[in-house]
N, C-alpha and C positions, 0 to 999 in steps of 0.2 A: 648524973649524966643519963640522957634518954637512950633507950635501946636503938640500935641502928635500923634505919629504914631500908626496906628491900624494894628493888625495882626489877621485875622479871626474874626473881630468884637470886639476883646479885645484890650486894650491899651498895646502896646509893652513897657515893663519896661525900656529897653535900646535901643533907636532907633539906627540904623546903623550909624556908623561914629561919634557918640557922645562919649565923654569920660565917662568911668564908674566911678562913685563915690561910696565910701563905707562908711557905718556908722555902728558902732557896739555899742551896749548898754549892759553894764554889771551891775548886781546888786548882792549885798551880804546882807544876813540877819543873824545877830548874836544873838543867844539866850544866855543870860548871867545870871549867878548867882552872886549876889553881896555878898561881905564878911560881915563884921561887920556893917551892916546897920540896923537901928531901926526905921526909919521914911522915909516918902516920901521926906522930905527936905534933909536928908542925901543922899538919892538915887540920887537926882538931883545934889548934889555936887560931886558924882562919875561919873554919866553919862554925864553931860554937858561938862566936860573937854575932855572926849574921843571923843564926837561928834565934838567939836571945833578943836581938833588936827587932826582928819581925814579930815575935811574941809580945814584947813590951810595947812597941809603938802601935800595933794594929790589932792586938787581942785575937790573934789567929793561933791555931795549932800548927806547930812547925817542928820538923825533925829532919835529920839526915836519913835518907831512906834507901840509897843504893850506892854502889861503888865503894863500899865500906873498906875494902882491902886495897884500893888503889889510892896512892898518896897524892896524885896530881889531879884526880877527878873526884867530883862530889855530885850527888843529886840530893837536893833539898825539896821536900814536899810540904805544902801548906794546905790547910782547909779552914773554911770559915762558913758560918751559918748566919742568915739574916732573914727577917721578914720583909725586907725591901730589896728588890732586885737591883735598883740603881745604886743603893748604898753598897751592896755586895760587890758590884762591878767596880765601884770607886776604890774599895779596900783592896781588891785584887790588883787593880792598876797601880796603886801606891806601893804595894809589895813588890811588884815587878820592877818599878822604877828604882826602888831601894836596892834591890839585888843588882840590877844592871849598872847602877852608879858606883858600886864598890870597886875601887881600883885594884884590889888584890886578887880579883877573880875575873875571868872572861866568861860571859854568859853565852854558852853555845846554843842552847835552845830552851824554849819555854812551852810547856803544854798546859793549856787551860781547859778546864771542864766546868760546866755550869748545869746544875740540876734544879728543876723547878717542880711545882706541884703536879704537873701533868706528865712527868716522865715516868716510864714504867721500868 
């Protein structure tokens, strides 16, 4: 690997003549209301299969991230990385449709974040 080039004392992020690589990171946060759930054990039996299906079908990182002590609410977070912004957008869209289509939960809100090469 060649040493970093400097421009005006700062490191040039893409030295001249070197290929540009791209990395995009996308996240989704789902705020869910669970249906007929009366305990944290029942909550786990609803949330775990959703998390597992997201991981299996779309190769994303997924976990329950908030409202852990509330048995009728859940927040699931997912993250994915890709070199192609369009592919990442498609994966996030598919994940959102999967969660929205689950009859045992009501999707209250979704928060989407997309980070590209030029974000600081």
